[in-house]
N, C-alpha and C positions, 0 to 999 in steps of 0.2 A: 570639529572633525567628523567627517561622514564616516560611519561604521561600513565595514565591508562584510558581506556575510552570505552564505548559500541560501538558495530559495527553499521554501517549505511547500509541499504539495500535498493538498488534502483531496482524495479522490473517493467520493460517496456512493456506494452501493454499484460498485463498478462491474460486479459479475452480472448484474442484471441489465446494464447498459451498453456492454461492449461483447463480442463474440471472442473467441479464444485467439484468433489470429490478429485482430486489432489490440486485444489486451496484451499479448506477447510484444507486439511491435512498441506499443506506449512504454511498457517497462523496459524493453531495451534502450530505448531513447533516454528514459530517465536514469538508467544505471550508468549511462556513459558521462553523467553530470554529477558533481558533489551536490547533493541535495538529500533532504529526508522526505519521505514519503509516508504519509498516513492513508490507509486505506480502511473503508468499511465495507462489509460484505455479509450477506446472509449465508454463504457457502465457501467453505476453505477448500474445497476440492478443486476449483479452478485456480488455486494459487500453490499447488504442490512444488513446483520448480523453484518457488521464491523462499519457501520455508526455512532453508538454511541461513540465509542472511536476515530473515525477519525477527523481531520479537512480536509473539502474537498473544493477543488478550481477548478475552471473552466478557461481555457485559450481560449480566443476567440480574433482573429484579433489582437494578441500581447497583449492583456488587460487580467489582473490576476483578477478574481473575486471569494470572498469566498462564498460558498454555506451556 
């Protein structure tokens, strides 16, 4: 039997690749779908509007910390 599931998106270093309006458009499209999104970034300030719905983690010196 074929498994039915939701897609997983991994977006790496998105703050350096997309400007604010493109990032907003991308996340708007992804939020309309049932999916899980993992984002890596060097700056959390560009993701303020998504913080309520997100689990945030910091990785420093090989250790993972939930924010």
